[in-house]
C-alpha positions in Angstrom: -15.8 0.8 10.0 -18.5 -1.2 8.3 -17.8 -4.6 6.5 -18.5 -2.9 3.3 -15.9 -0.5 3.9 -13.5 -3.1 5.0 -14.1 -4.9 1.9 -13.7 -1.7 -0.1 -10.1 -0.7 1.3 -9.0 -4.5 0.8 -10.3 -4.1 -2.9 -8.4 -0.9 -3.3 -5.0 -2.4 -1.8 -5.5 -5.6 -4.3 -5.9 -3.3 -7.2 -2.8 -0.9 -5.9 -1.0 -4.3 -5.9 -1.8 -5.6 -9.3 -0.9 -2.3 -10.7 2.4 -2.3 -8.7 2.8 -5.9 -10.0 2.8 -4.6 -13.7 5.1 -1.7 -13.1 7.6 -3.7 -11.2 7.7 -5.9 -14.0 9.6 -3.2 -16.1 12.4 -2.7 -13.6 15.7 -3.7 -14.6 17.1 -7.1 -13.9 19.5 -5.9 -11.3 16.6 -4.1 -9.3 13.9 -7.1 -9.4 15.4 -8.9 -6.6 16.3 -5.9 -4.5 14.1 -2.8 -4.5 11.4 -4.5 -6.8 11.1 -7.6 -4.0 11.0 -5.0 -1.3 8.1 -3.2 -2.7 6.4 -6.3 -3.2 6.9 -7.3 0.2 5.5 -4.1 1.4 2.5 -4.4 -0.7 1.6 -8.0 0.6 2.3 -6.7 4.1 0.0 -3.8 3.8 -2.8 -6.4 2.3 -2.4 -8.8 5.0 -2.4 -6.1 8.0 -5.7 -4.7 6.4 -7.3 -8.3 6.6 -6.1 -8.7 10.1 -7.6 -5.2 11.2 -11.2 -6.3 9.7 -11.0 -9.4 11.8 -10.1 -7.8 15.0 -12.6 -6.2 17.4 -9.5 -3.9 18.8 -8.1 -2.3 15.6 -6.4 0.6 16.5 -2.8 -1.0 16.9 -2.8 -2.9 13.9 -4.2 0.0 12.0 -1.2 2.3 13.0 0.8 -0.8 11.7 -0.6 -0.5 8.2 -0.4 3.1 8.3 3.2 2.8 8.9 3.5 0.1 6.2 1.9 2.3 3.9 4.4 4.9 4.2 7.1 2.8 3.7 5.4 1.4 0.3 5.3 5.2 -0.6 8.6 6.0 0.2 9.9 3.1 -1.8 7.7 3.7 -4.8 9.3 7.3 -4.6 12.8 5.9 -4.6 12.1 3.8 -7.4 10.8 7.0 -9.3 13.8 8.9 -8.1 16.4 6.3 -9.2 14.8 6.0 -12.6 13.2 2.8 -12.3 9.8 3.9 -12.4 8.4 6.4 -15.3 7.0 9.4 -14.0 3.6 8.4 -15.2 3.3 5.1 -13.9 4.7 7.0 -10.4 1.5 9.5 -10.5 -1.0 6.5 -11.0 0.5 4.6 -8.3 0.8 7.6 -5.8 -3.0 8.0 -6.3 -3.8 4.5 -5.6 -1.7 4.9 -2.2 -3.3 8.3 -1.5 -6.7 6.8 -1.8 -5.6 4.0 0.5 -4.2 6.6 2.9 -7.4 8.6 2.9 -9.0 4.9 4.1 -6.8 4.2 7.0 -6.6 7.8 8.1 -10.4 8.0 8.1 -10.5 4.5 10.1 -7.7 5.8 12.7 -9.5 8.8 13.4 -13.0 7.0 14.0 -11.1 4.4 16.3 -9.3 7.3 18.1 -12.5 9.2 18.8 
């Protein structure tokens, strides 16, 4: 991937993280240090992994790690919605952010494999 595309995916992850932070602020107090903290950590791990990918020559393994972290973030956000901590509208928006990031990572993985 080109440097421009590296920056775009990192920028999208930052936008998703900002949105997520705002949504997590409305979680009940009992979940702020449990599920909310886990989602926050997952978003930061994803950001960290994509920064590492952009700096590495051999990217495939780190991209696979980022893809797995993205899937974990998706599942945690879905769990928050299912438990009633996240309104459906916010879940929809957050899911769109995650899907867009997934398309970037997926296309990047295809290029690395081929």
